[in-house]
MOPAC internal coordinates of N, CA, C and O (Angstrom, degrees):
PM7 1SCF
backbone

  N    0.0000 0     0.00 0     0.00 0    0    0    0
  C    1.4503 1     0.00 0     0.00 0    1    0    0
  C    1.5259 1   108.19 1     0.00 0    2    1    0
  O    1.2310 1   120.75 1   -51.46 1    3    2    1
  N    1.3253 1   116.18 1   128.54 1    3    2    1
  C    1.4664 1   120.78 1   178.80 1    5    3    2
  C    1.5232 1   108.84 1   -79.98 1    6    5    3
  O    1.2310 1   121.11 1   -48.38 1    7    6    5
  N    1.3221 1   115.48 1   131.62 1    7    6    5
  C    1.4618 1   122.25 1  -179.08 1    9    7    6
  C    1.5214 1   109.52 1  -132.66 1   10    9    7
  O    1.2310 1   120.92 1   -16.22 1   11   10    9
  N    1.3205 1   115.85 1   163.78 1   11   10    9
  C    1.4636 1   121.77 1   173.36 1   13   11   10
  C    1.5159 1   107.80 1  -135.63 1   14   13   11
  O    1.2310 1   120.86 1   -36.26 1   15   14   13
  N    1.3048 1   115.97 1   143.74 1   15   14   13
  C    1.4608 1   121.15 1   178.21 1   17   15   14
  C    1.5153 1   108.63 1  -136.29 1   18   17   15
  O    1.2310 1   121.63 1   -37.05 1   19   18   17
  N    1.3288 1   114.48 1   142.95 1   19   18   17
  C    1.4622 1   121.58 1   179.94 1   21   19   18
  C    1.5172 1   109.92 1  -101.21 1   22   21   19
  O    1.2310 1   121.97 1   -23.34 1   23   22   21
  N    1.3121 1   113.83 1   156.66 1   23   22   21
  C    1.4514 1   120.62 1   174.06 1   25   23   22
  C    1.5139 1   109.07 1  -159.73 1   26   25   23
  O    1.2310 1   120.85 1   -14.43 1   27   26   25
  N    1.3141 1   115.98 1   165.57 1   27   26   25
  C    1.4601 1   120.70 1   177.88 1   29   27   26
  C    1.5201 1   108.90 1  -159.11 1   30   29   27
  O    1.2310 1   121.60 1   -23.48 1   31   30   29
  N    1.3179 1   114.55 1   156.52 1   31   30   29
  C    1.4574 1   121.06 1   177.54 1   33   31   30
  C    1.5258 1   107.94 1  -149.38 1   34   33   31
  O    1.2310 1   121.21 1   -33.82 1   35   34   33
  N    1.3231 1   115.28 1   146.18 1   35   34   33
  C    1.4628 1   120.22 1   174.66 1   37   35   34
  C    1.5239 1   108.57 1   -96.99 1   38   37   35
  O    1.2310 1   121.01 1   -34.29 1   39   38   37
  N    1.3234 1   115.68 1   145.71 1   39   38   37
  C    1.4577 1   121.21 1   177.14 1   41   39   38
  C    1.5176 1   109.59 1   -97.63 1   42   41   39
  O    1.2310 1   120.90 1   -26.96 1   43   42   41
  N    1.3158 1   115.88 1   153.04 1   43   42   41
  C    1.4590 1   121.33 1   176.44 1   45   43   42
  C    1.5200 1   111.79 1   -89.81 1   46   45   43
  O    1.2310 1   120.96 1   154.24 1   47   46   45
  N    1.3442 1   115.77 1   -25.76 1   47   46   45
  C    1.4620 1   119.82 1  -178.83 1   49   47   46
  C    1.5208 1   108.87 1  -153.43 1   50   49   47
  O    1.2310 1   121.06 1   -20.01 1   51   50   49
  N    1.3069 1   115.58 1   159.99 1   51   50   49
  C    1.4521 1   121.37 1   177.63 1   53   51   50
  C    1.5255 1   108.51 1   -88.50 1   54   53   51
  O    1.2310 1   121.41 1  -106.40 1   55   54   53
  N    1.3321 1   114.91 1    73.60 1   55   54   53
  C    1.4617 1   119.97 1   179.17 1   57   55   54
  C    1.5259 1   109.40 1  -134.67 1   58   57   55
  O    1.2310 1   121.31 1   -29.79 1   59   58   57
  N    1.3179 1   115.10 1   150.21 1   59   58   57
  C    1.4694 1   120.19 1   178.54 1   61   59   58
  C    1.5216 1   110.78 1   -59.69 1   62   61   59
  O    1.2310 1   120.11 1   139.28 1   63   62   61
  N    1.3024 1   117.39 1   -40.72 1   63   62   61
  C    1.4671 1   122.07 1  -178.25 1   65   63   62
  C    1.5232 1   110.85 1   -63.95 1   66   65   63
  O    1.2310 1   119.91 1   133.43 1   67   66   65
  N    1.3259 1   117.78 1   -46.57 1   67   66   65
  C    1.4697 1   120.10 1   179.28 1   69   67   66
  C    1.5252 1   109.99 1   -62.56 1   70   69   67
  O    1.2310 1   120.17 1   138.21 1   71   70   69
  N    1.3363 1   117.28 1   -41.79 1   71   70   69
  C    1.4588 1   120.59 1   178.91 1   73   71   70
  C    1.5275 1   110.94 1   -62.60 1   74   73   71
  O    1.2310 1   119.94 1   134.61 1   75   74   73
  N    1.3282 1   117.73 1   -45.39 1   75   74   73
  C    1.4670 1   120.51 1   178.45 1   77   75   74
  C    1.5279 1   111.35 1   -60.35 1   78   77   75
  O    1.2310 1   120.53 1   135.31 1   79   78   77
  N    1.3245 1   116.58 1   -44.69 1   79   78   77
  C    1.4708 1   120.15 1   179.70 1   81   79   78
  C    1.5231 1   111.24 1   -62.43 1   82   81   79
  O    1.2310 1   120.33 1   133.61 1   83   82   81
  N    1.3304 1   116.98 1   -46.39 1   83   82   81
  C    1.4674 1   121.14 1  -175.50 1   85   83   82
  C    1.5343 1   111.57 1   -71.39 1   86   85   83
  O    1.2310 1   120.06 1   139.25 1   87   86   85
  N    1.3269 1   117.48 1   -40.75 1   87   86   85
  C    1.4634 1   120.61 1   177.83 1   89   87   86
  C    1.5316 1   109.81 1   -64.17 1   90   89   87
  O    1.2310 1   120.38 1   136.25 1   91   90   89
  N    1.3185 1   116.87 1   -43.75 1   91   90   89
  C    1.4700 1   120.37 1   178.44 1   93   91   90
  C    1.5146 1   112.18 1   -61.12 1   94   93   91
  O    1.2310 1   120.40 1   135.21 1   95   94   93
  N    1.3259 1   116.84 1   -44.79 1   95   94   93
  C    1.4637 1   121.50 1   179.14 1   97   95   94
  C    1.5306 1   111.09 1   -64.36 1   98   97   95
  O    1.2310 1   120.34 1   135.16 1   99   98   97
  N    1.3287 1   116.95 1   -44.84 1   99   98   97
  C    1.4633 1   121.25 1   179.11 1  101   99   98
  C    1.5254 1   110.51 1   -61.25 1  102  101   99
  O    1.2310 1   120.16 1   133.51 1  103  102  101
  N    1.3288 1   117.30 1   -46.49 1  103  102  101
  C    1.4601 1   120.44 1  -179.36 1  105  103  102
  C    1.5252 1   111.03 1   -63.79 1  106  105  103
  O    1.2310 1   119.96 1   137.96 1  107  106  105
  N    1.3364 1   117.67 1   -42.04 1  107  106  105
  C    1.4730 1   120.92 1   177.87 1  109  107  106
  C    1.5234 1   110.85 1   -58.56 1  110  109  107
  O    1.2310 1   120.47 1   135.51 1  111  110  109
  N    1.3329 1   116.70 1   -44.49 1  111  110  109
  C    1.4780 1   120.32 1  -178.17 1  113  111  110
  C    1.5288 1   111.32 1   -70.30 1  114  113  111
  O    1.2310 1   119.91 1   142.22 1  115  114  113
  N    1.3267 1   117.77 1   -37.78 1  115  114  113
  C    1.4655 1   120.07 1   175.53 1  117  115  114
  C    1.5211 1   110.51 1   -62.58 1  118  117  115
  O    1.2310 1   120.49 1   137.51 1  119  118  117
  N    1.3241 1   116.66 1   -42.49 1  119  118  117
  C    1.4616 1   121.96 1   179.59 1  121  119  118
  C    1.5268 1   111.45 1   -63.40 1  122  121  119
  O    1.2310 1   120.40 1   130.90 1  123  122  121
  N    1.3197 1   116.85 1   -49.10 1  123  122  121
  C    1.4721 1   119.45 1  -177.45 1  125  123  122
  C    1.5259 1   111.77 1   -69.82 1  126  125  123
  O    1.2310 1   119.74 1   145.13 1  127  126  125
  N    1.3194 1   118.11 1   -34.87 1  127  126  125
  C    1.4719 1   120.96 1  -179.57 1  129  127  126
  C    1.5189 1   112.61 1   -72.85 1  130  129  127
  O    1.2310 1   120.58 1   154.71 1  131  130  129
  N    1.3409 1   116.50 1   -25.29 1  131  130  129
  C    1.4603 1   119.98 1  -174.86 1  133  131  130
  C    1.5220 1   114.31 1  -114.23 1  134  133  131
  O    1.2310 1   120.24 1   177.35 1  135  134  133
  N    1.3169 1   117.14 1    -2.65 1  135  134  133
  C    1.4563 1   121.62 1   172.84 1  137  135  134
  C    1.5220 1   115.93 1    68.48 1  138  137  135
  O    1.2310 1   119.70 1  -156.23 1  139  138  137
  N    1.3212 1   118.18 1    23.77 1  139  138  137
  C    1.4619 1   118.63 1   176.96 1  141  139  138
  C    1.5243 1   109.75 1  -100.06 1  142  141  139
  O    1.2310 1   121.43 1   -23.71 1  143  142  141
  N    1.3232 1   114.86 1   156.29 1  143  142  141
  C    1.4529 1   122.55 1   175.30 1  145  143  142
  C    1.5290 1   108.27 1  -108.85 1  146  145  143
  O    1.2310 1   120.57 1   -12.03 1  147  146  145
  N    1.3068 1   116.51 1   167.97 1  147  146  145
  C    1.4650 1   120.51 1  -177.98 1  149  147  146
  C    1.5279 1   111.51 1   -55.14 1  150  149  147
  O    1.2310 1   119.81 1   138.94 1  151  150  149
  N    1.3248 1   117.97 1   -41.06 1  151  150  149
  C    1.4686 1   120.00 1  -177.81 1  153  151  150
  C    1.5300 1   113.06 1   -73.32 1  154  153  151
  O    1.2310 1   119.14 1   172.20 1  155  154  153
  N    1.3379 1   119.24 1    -7.80 1  155  154  153
  C    1.4615 1   123.09 1   174.90 1  157  155  154
  C    1.5277 1   112.02 1   -84.53 1  158  157  155
  O    1.2310 1   120.29 1   162.93 1  159  158  157
  N    1.3316 1   117.06 1   -17.07 1  159  158  157
  C    1.4587 1   121.41 1  -173.76 1  161  159  158
  C    1.5255 1   110.40 1   -75.60 1  162  161  159
  O    1.2310 1   121.10 1   -48.74 1  163  162  161
  N    1.3325 1   115.51 1   131.26 1  163  162  161
  C    1.4624 1   122.59 1   178.01 1  165  163  162
  C    1.5260 1   109.48 1   -90.87 1  166  165  163
  O    1.2310 1   120.17 1   132.93 1  167  166  165
  N    1.3303 1   117.28 1   -47.07 1  167  166  165
  C    1.4613 1   121.46 1   177.58 1  169  167  166
  C    1.5218 1   109.61 1  -164.44 1  170  169  167
  O    1.2310 1   121.25 1   -18.31 1  171  170  169
  N    1.3314 1   115.21 1   161.69 1  171  170  169
  C    1.4594 1   121.91 1   178.25 1  173  171  170
  C    1.5225 1   108.24 1  -133.66 1  174  173  171
  O    1.2310 1   121.00 1   -49.74 1  175  174  173
  N    1.3307 1   115.69 1   130.26 1  175  174  173
  C    1.4624 1   121.79 1   176.54 1  177  175  174
  C    1.5238 1   108.28 1  -115.14 1  178  177  175
  O    1.2310 1   120.74 1   -52.61 1  179  178  177
  N    1.3184 1   116.19 1   127.39 1  179  178  177
  C    1.4613 1   122.81 1   175.90 1  181  179  178
  C    1.5211 1   109.18 1  -109.08 1  182  181  179
  O    1.2310 1   120.50 1   -35.42 1  183  182  181
  N    1.3228 1   116.65 1   144.58 1  183  182  181
  C    1.4638 1   120.69 1   166.53 1  185  183  182
  C    1.5182 1   107.38 1  -132.09 1  186  185  183
  O    1.2310 1   120.86 1   -33.71 1  187  186  185
  N    1.3132 1   115.96 1   146.29 1  187  186  185
  C    1.4572 1   120.37 1  -175.57 1  189  187  186
  C    1.5196 1   110.07 1  -138.89 1  190  189  187
  O    1.2310 1   121.35 1   -29.61 1  191  190  189
  N    1.3064 1   115.02 1   150.39 1  191  190  189
  C    1.4571 1   119.94 1   175.89 1  193  191  190
  C    1.5372 1   108.52 1   -70.02 1  194  193  191
  O    1.2310 1   120.16 1   -23.37 1  195  194  193
  N    1.3268 1   117.30 1   156.63 1  195  194  193
  C    1.4691 1   120.99 1  -174.92 1  197  195  194
  C    1.5333 1   114.75 1   -63.20 1  198  197  195
  O    1.2310 1   119.60 1   165.47 1  199  198  197
  N    1.3187 1   118.37 1   -14.53 1  199  198  197
  C    1.4603 1   120.35 1  -179.14 1  201  199  198
  C    1.5284 1   113.39 1   -86.39 1  202  201  199
  O    1.2310 1   119.89 1  -175.49 1  203  202  201
  N    1.3254 1   117.81 1     4.51 1  203  202  201
  C    1.4716 1   122.24 1   174.33 1  205  203  202
  C    1.5210 1   107.18 1  -100.94 1  206  205  203
  O    1.2310 1   120.84 1   -60.11 1  207  206  205
  N    1.3320 1   115.99 1   119.89 1  207  206  205
  C    1.4613 1   121.91 1  -172.43 1  209  207  206
  C    1.5250 1   114.71 1   -93.31 1  210  209  207
  O    1.2310 1   119.88 1   172.76 1  211  210  209
  N    1.3191 1   117.83 1    -7.24 1  211  210  209
  C    1.4557 1   120.34 1  -172.83 1  213  211  210
  C    1.5282 1   110.78 1  -115.59 1  214  213  211
  O    1.2310 1   120.72 1   -19.80 1  215  214  213
  N    1.3269 1   116.23 1   160.20 1  215  214  213
  C    1.4508 1   123.85 1  -172.92 1  217  215  214
  C    1.5362 1   111.20 1   -86.93 1  218  217  215
  O    1.2310 1   119.68 1   -61.77 1  219  218  217
  N    1.3496 1   118.21 1   118.23 1  219  218  217
  C    1.4666 1   120.24 1  -178.65 1  221  219  218
  C    1.5310 1   113.45 1   -69.48 1  222  221  219
  O    1.2310 1   119.54 1   151.51 1  223  222  221
  N    1.3355 1   118.48 1   -28.49 1  223  222  221
  C    1.4632 1   119.52 1   176.62 1  225  223  222
  C    1.5321 1   109.83 1   -64.99 1  226  225  223
  O    1.2310 1   120.82 1   134.81 1  227  226  225
  N    1.3179 1   116.05 1   -45.19 1  227  226  225
  C    1.4692 1   119.79 1   176.31 1  229  227  226
  C    1.5208 1   110.15 1   -62.22 1  230  229  227
  O    1.2310 1   120.15 1   140.85 1  231  230  229
  N    1.3294 1   117.32 1   -39.15 1  231  230  229
  C    1.4689 1   121.18 1   179.71 1  233  231  230
  C    1.5255 1   110.69 1   -60.88 1  234  233  231
  O    1.2310 1   119.84 1   138.61 1  235  234  233
  N    1.3419 1   117.91 1   -41.39 1  235  234  233
  C    1.4664 1   120.25 1   178.20 1  237  235  234
  C    1.5207 1   110.78 1   -67.71 1  238  237  235
  O    1.2310 1   120.28 1   138.95 1  239  238  237
  N    1.3212 1   117.07 1   -41.05 1  239  238  237
  C    1.4688 1   119.37 1   178.39 1  241  239  238
  C    1.5252 1   110.96 1   -61.40 1  242  241  239
  O    1.2310 1   120.04 1   140.61 1  243  242  241
  N    1.3363 1   117.54 1   -39.39 1  243  242  241
  C    1.4645 1   121.21 1  -179.79 1  245  243  242
  C    1.5287 1   110.83 1   -74.91 1  246  245  243
  O    1.2310 1   120.31 1   133.00 1  247  246  245
  N    1.3259 1   117.01 1   -47.00 1  247  246  245
  C    1.4681 1   120.95 1  -174.53 1  249  247  246
  C    1.5314 1   112.59 1   -67.89 1  250  249  247
  O    1.2310 1   119.77 1   144.19 1  251  250  249
  N    1.3390 1   118.04 1   -35.81 1  251  250  249
  C    1.4664 1   121.16 1  -174.64 1  253  251  250
  C    1.5235 1   113.03 1  -126.29 1  254  253  251
  O    1.2310 1   119.63 1  -165.44 1  255  254  253
  N    1.3230 1   118.32 1    14.56 1  255  254  253
  C    1.4575 1   122.48 1  -177.90 1  257  255  254
  C    1.5300 1   110.10 1    46.53 1  258  257  255
  O    1.2310 1   120.88 1  -135.51 1  259  258  257
  N    1.3165 1   115.92 1    44.49 1  259  258  257
  C    1.4547 1   123.44 1  -175.50 1  261  259  258
  C    1.5215 1   109.40 1   -87.52 1  262  261  259
  O    1.2310 1   120.27 1   -62.30 1  263  262  261
  N    1.3357 1   117.09 1   117.70 1  263  262  261
  C    1.4591 1   120.24 1  -174.07 1  265  263  262
  C    1.5218 1   114.95 1  -140.01 1  266  265  263
  O    1.2310 1   119.09 1  -171.22 1  267  266  265
  N    1.3217 1   119.35 1     8.78 1  267  266  265
  C    1.4623 1   119.21 1  -169.67 1  269  267  266
  C    1.5260 1   115.33 1   -93.76 1  270  269  267
  O    1.2310 1   118.57 1   145.02 1  271  270  269
  N    1.3127 1   120.33 1   -34.98 1  271  270  269
  C    1.4671 1   122.37 1  -175.58 1  273  271  270
  C    1.5267 1   110.60 1  -112.22 1  274  273  271
  O    1.2310 1   120.31 1   -21.68 1  275  274  273
  N    1.3217 1   117.01 1   158.32 1  275  274  273
  C    1.4568 1   119.63 1   176.32 1  277  275  274
  C    1.5289 1   111.45 1   -65.47 1  278  277  275
  O    1.2310 1   121.03 1   -40.67 1  279  278  277
  N    1.3203 1   115.64 1   139.33 1  279  278  277
  C    1.4597 1   123.07 1   177.85 1  281  279  278
  C    1.5226 1   107.53 1  -120.29 1  282  281  279
  O    1.2310 1   120.46 1   -41.32 1  283  282  281
  N    1.3419 1   116.72 1   138.68 1  283  282  281
  C    1.4576 1   121.24 1  -177.32 1  285  283  282
  C    1.5180 1   108.51 1  -135.80 1  286  285  283
  O    1.2310 1   120.58 1   -39.39 1  287  286  285
  N    1.3277 1   116.50 1   140.61 1  287  286  285
  C    1.4634 1   121.69 1  -179.69 1  289  287  286
  C    1.5179 1   110.36 1  -124.67 1  290  289  287
  O    1.2310 1   121.40 1   -32.37 1  291  290  289
  N    1.3249 1   114.93 1   147.63 1  291  290  289
  C    1.4567 1   121.19 1   175.20 1  293  291  290
  C    1.5248 1   108.20 1  -147.43 1  294  293  291
  O    1.2310 1   120.59 1   -16.74 1  295  294  293
  N    1.3160 1   116.48 1   163.26 1  295  294  293
  C    1.4601 1   120.49 1   179.58 1  297  295  294
  C    1.5272 1   109.30 1  -103.11 1  298  297  295
  O    1.2310 1   120.92 1   -42.92 1  299  298  297
  N    1.3230 1   115.85 1   137.08 1  299  298  297
  C    1.4624 1   121.76 1   175.49 1  301  299  298
  C    1.5291 1   108.92 1   -65.53 1  302  301  299
  O    1.2310 1   119.97 1   -40.30 1  303  302  301
  N    1.3050 1   117.67 1   139.70 1  303  302  301
  C    1.4652 1   118.84 1   174.95 1  305  303  302
  C    1.5319 1   110.17 1   -70.39 1  306  305  303
  O    1.2310 1   120.59 1   -26.51 1  307  306  305
  N    1.3069 1   116.49 1   153.49 1  307  306  305
  C    1.4575 1   121.01 1   175.37 1  309  307  306
  C    1.5290 1   106.49 1   -80.82 1  310  309  307
  O    1.2310 1   120.47 1   -66.04 1  311  310  309
  N    1.3242 1   116.70 1   113.96 1  311  310  309
  C    1.4684 1   121.91 1  -175.49 1  313  311  310
  C    1.5216 1   110.25 1  -133.62 1  314  313  311
  O    1.2310 1   120.71 1   -32.55 1  315  314  313
  N    1.3084 1   116.25 1   147.45 1  315  314  313
  C    1.4634 1   120.93 1   177.66 1  317  315  314
  C    1.5215 1   111.63 1   -63.42 1  318  317  315
  O    1.2310 1   120.39 1   149.40 1  319  318  317
  N    1.3316 1   116.86 1   -30.60 1  319  318  317
  C    1.4688 1   119.80 1  -177.65 1  321  319  318
  C    1.5321 1   112.76 1   -91.91 1  322  321  319
  O    1.2310 1   119.77 1  -171.55 1  323  322  321
  N    1.3368 1   118.05 1     8.45 1  323  322  321
  C    1.4645 1   122.49 1   175.14 1  325  323  322
  C    1.5236 1   108.12 1  -135.72 1  326  325  323
  O    1.2310 1   120.60 1  -106.41 1  327  326  325
  N    1.3464 1   116.45 1    73.59 1  327  326  325
  C    1.4693 1   119.59 1  -173.88 1  329  327  326
  C    1.5294 1   114.45 1   -84.38 1  330  329  327
  O    1.2310 1   119.33 1  -178.98 1  331  330  329
  N    1.3159 1   118.88 1     1.02 1  331  330  329
  C    1.4623 1   120.90 1  -175.54 1  333  331  330
  C    1.5241 1   111.09 1   -62.05 1  334  333  331
  O    1.2310 1   121.83 1   -33.01 1  335  334  333
  N    1.3093 1   114.10 1   146.99 1  335  334  333
  C    1.4640 1   122.16 1   177.01 1  337  335  334
  C    1.5203 1   109.03 1  -112.95 1  338  337  335
  O    1.2310 1   120.77 1   -25.86 1  339  338  337
  N    1.3306 1   116.13 1   154.14 1  339  338  337
  C    1.4643 1   122.77 1   174.57 1  341  339  338
  C    1.5372 1   111.31 1    50.83 1  342  341  339
  O    1.2310 1   120.61 1  -130.21 1  343  342  341
  N    1.3270 1   116.43 1    49.79 1  343  342  341
  C    1.4605 1   121.50 1  -175.59 1  345  343  342
  C    1.5255 1   110.25 1  -117.35 1  346  345  343
  O    1.2310 1   121.22 1   -47.35 1  347  346  345
  N    1.3230 1   115.28 1   132.65 1  347  346  345
  C    1.4532 1   122.43 1   177.28 1  349  347  346
  C    1.5198 1   107.99 1  -118.98 1  350  349  347
  O    1.2310 1   120.72 1   -52.33 1  351  350  349
  N    1.3308 1   116.23 1   127.67 1  351  350  349
  C    1.4593 1   121.38 1   177.12 1  353  351  350
  C    1.5228 1   109.12 1  -114.44 1  354  353  351
  O    1.2310 1   120.89 1   -24.18 1  355  354  353
  N    1.3258 1   115.90 1   155.82 1  355  354  353
  C    1.4587 1   120.28 1  -179.78 1  357  355  354
  C    1.5235 1   109.41 1  -145.18 1  358  357  355
  O    1.2310 1   121.28 1   -32.59 1  359  358  357
  N    1.3362 1   115.15 1   147.41 1  359  358  357
  C    1.4534 1   120.84 1   169.09 1  361  359  358
  C    1.5269 1   106.95 1  -129.97 1  362  361  359
  O    1.2310 1   121.09 1   -58.49 1  363  362  361
  N    1.3249 1   115.53 1   121.51 1  363  362  361
  C    1.4554 1   122.35 1  -179.36 1  365  363  362
  C    1.5304 1   107.93 1  -106.54 1  366  365  363
  O    1.2310 1   120.44 1   -55.40 1  367  366  365
  N    1.3207 1   116.76 1   124.60 1  367  366  365
  C    1.4563 1   122.23 1   174.06 1  369  367  366
  C    1.5237 1   106.73 1  -103.38 1  370  369  367
  O    1.2310 1   120.86 1   -50.87 1  371  370  369
  N    1.3339 1   115.96 1   129.13 1  371  370  369
  C    1.4601 1   119.64 1  -173.37 1  373  371  370
  C    1.5221 1   111.00 1  -149.46 1  374  373  371
  O    1.2310 1   121.03 1   -16.86 1  375  374  373
  N    1.3276 1   115.63 1   163.14 1  375  374  373
  C    1.4533 1   122.22 1   171.57 1  377  375  374
  C    1.5230 1   106.74 1   -87.69 1  378  377  375
  O    1.2310 1   120.65 1   -58.23 1  379  378  377
  N    1.3332 1   116.36 1   121.77 1  379  378  377
  C    1.4645 1   119.62 1  -175.68 1  381  379  378
  C    1.5157 1   112.51 1  -142.51 1  382  381  379
  O    1.2310 1   121.67 1     7.59 1  383  382  381
  N    1.2922 1   114.41 1  -172.41 1  383  382  381
  C    1.4580 1   121.91 1   179.98 1  385  383  382
  C    1.5236 1   109.58 1   -85.31 1  386  385  383
  O    1.2310 1   120.73 1     1.81 1  387  386  385
  N    1.3011 1   116.21 1  -178.19 1  387  386  385
  C    1.4625 1   120.31 1   179.05 1  389  387  386
  C    1.5276 1   112.42 1   -79.59 1  390  389  387
  O    1.2310 1   119.81 1   178.06 1  391  390  389
  N    1.3236 1   117.97 1    -1.94 1  391  390  389
  C    1.4610 1   120.17 1   177.49 1  393  391  390
  C    1.5209 1   109.82 1   -63.05 1  394  393  391
  O    1.2310 1   120.24 1   -32.04 1  395  394  393
  N    1.3432 1   117.14 1   147.96 1  395  394  393
  C    1.4721 1   119.22 1   178.56 1  397  395  394
  C    1.5315 1   111.39 1   -62.99 1  398  397  395
  O    1.2310 1   120.65 1   -34.99 1  399  398  397
  N    1.3239 1   116.36 1   145.01 1  399  398  397
  C    1.4592 1   121.39 1   175.96 1  401  399  398
  C    1.5262 1   109.00 1   -68.32 1  402  401  399
  O    1.2310 1   120.85 1   -38.64 1  403  402  401
  N    1.3285 1   115.98 1   141.36 1  403  402  401
  C    1.4665 1   121.93 1  -178.46 1  405  403  402
  C    1.5276 1   108.72 1  -113.27 1  406  405  403
  O    1.2310 1   119.92 1   -73.92 1  407  406  405
  N    1.3438 1   117.75 1   106.08 1  407  406  405
  C    1.4641 1   119.90 1   178.81 1  409  407  406
  C    1.5279 1   110.93 1   -70.53 1  410  409  407
  O    1.2310 1   121.17 1   -23.31 1  411  410  409
  N    1.3262 1   115.36 1   156.69 1  411  410  409
  C    1.4603 1   121.39 1  -179.44 1  413  411  410
  C    1.5248 1   108.45 1  -130.34 1  414  413  411
  O    1.2310 1   120.70 1   -55.03 1  415  414  413
  N    1.3283 1   116.26 1   124.97 1  415  414  413
  C    1.4633 1   122.68 1   178.41 1  417  415  414
  C    1.5241 1   107.92 1  -126.50 1  418  417  415
  O    1.2310 1   120.53 1   -63.01 1  419  418  417
  N    1.3299 1   116.59 1   116.99 1  419  418  417
  C    1.4610 1   121.93 1  -174.72 1  421  419  418
  C    1.5271 1   111.19 1  -113.00 1  422  421  419
  O    1.2310 1   121.25 1   -29.89 1  423  422  421
  N    1.3203 1   115.22 1   150.11 1  423  422  421
  C    1.4615 1   120.37 1   178.35 1  425  423  422
  C    1.5145 1   110.77 1    64.18 1  426  425  423
  O    1.2310 1   120.76 1    39.88 1  427  426  425
  N    1.3251 1   116.16 1  -140.12 1  427  426  425
  C    1.4650 1   121.12 1   179.88 1  429  427  426
  C    1.5208 1   113.05 1   -71.52 1  430  429  427
  O    1.2310 1   119.62 1   175.29 1  431  430  429
  N    1.3237 1   118.33 1    -4.71 1  431  430  429
  C    1.4494 1   121.05 1   179.33 1  433  431  430
  C    1.5251 1   112.03 1   -66.47 1  434  433  431
  O    1.2310 1   120.13 1   163.57 1  435  434  433
  N    1.3210 1   117.35 1   -16.43 1  435  434  433
  C    1.4607 1   120.42 1   176.09 1  437  435  434
  C    1.5166 1   112.69 1   -57.47 1  438  437  435
  O    1.2310 1   120.27 1   156.20 1  439  438  437
  N    1.3342 1   117.09 1   -23.80 1  439  438  437
  C    1.4597 1   120.44 1   179.40 1  441  439  438
  C    1.5363 1   111.84 1   -72.13 1  442  441  439
  O    1.2310 1   120.37 1   162.24 1  443  442  441
  N    1.3340 1   116.90 1   -17.76 1  443  442  441
  C    1.4610 1   119.73 1   178.82 1  445  443  442
  C    1.5261 1   111.33 1   -69.11 1  446  445  443
  O    1.2310 1   120.93 1   144.10 1  447  446  445
  N    1.3179 1   115.82 1   -35.90 1  447  446  445
  C    1.4583 1   120.66 1  -179.17 1  449  447  446
  C    1.5252 1   108.14 1  -138.77 1  450  449  447
  O    1.2310 1   121.00 1  -101.86 1  451  450  449
  N    1.3212 1   115.68 1    78.14 1  451  450  449
  C    1.4658 1   119.55 1  -178.08 1  453  451  450
  C    1.5207 1   111.47 1   -62.12 1  454  453  451
  O    1.2310 1   119.84 1   158.88 1  455  454  453
  N    1.3350 1   117.91 1   -21.12 1  455  454  453
  C    1.4539 1   120.49 1   176.61 1  457  455  454
  C    1.5196 1   112.44 1   -73.26 1  458  457  455
  O    1.2310 1   120.02 1   166.75 1  459  458  457
  N    1.3532 1   117.57 1   -13.25 1  459  458  457
  C    1.4576 1   121.82 1  -177.32 1  461  459  458
  C    1.5223 1   113.57 1  -110.94 1  462  461  459
  O    1.2310 1   119.68 1   167.37 1  463  462  461
  N    1.3289 1   118.21 1   -12.63 1  463  462  461
  C    1.4650 1   119.11 1  -173.82 1  465  463  462
  C    1.5108 1   111.98 1   -92.86 1  466  465  463
  O    1.2310 1   120.10 1   180.00 1  467  466  465

């Protein structure tokens, strides 16, 4: 069964190292919470606020040697109703079980979905 799960994490600084650490941690928690393996992943879409200067797809490839599924990145638009800074969002599409998808929101990303944090 094809499923999709959302997640997000806030960064502490605009650095490649912080991005690699946070992307790796977010992906690990999404994987463990949803029971998928790397070969189950169909694709991953990242979006980031304009104040993040580095590529999250590259960060995942470096942090977890992740190379099997297509990765895509985009920038969040600057909007009055999305004032968060240093925020990275992700949507993972994967082959999974019939269990409900479990989103993961780390750091200040909990404010994105207060109903889930």
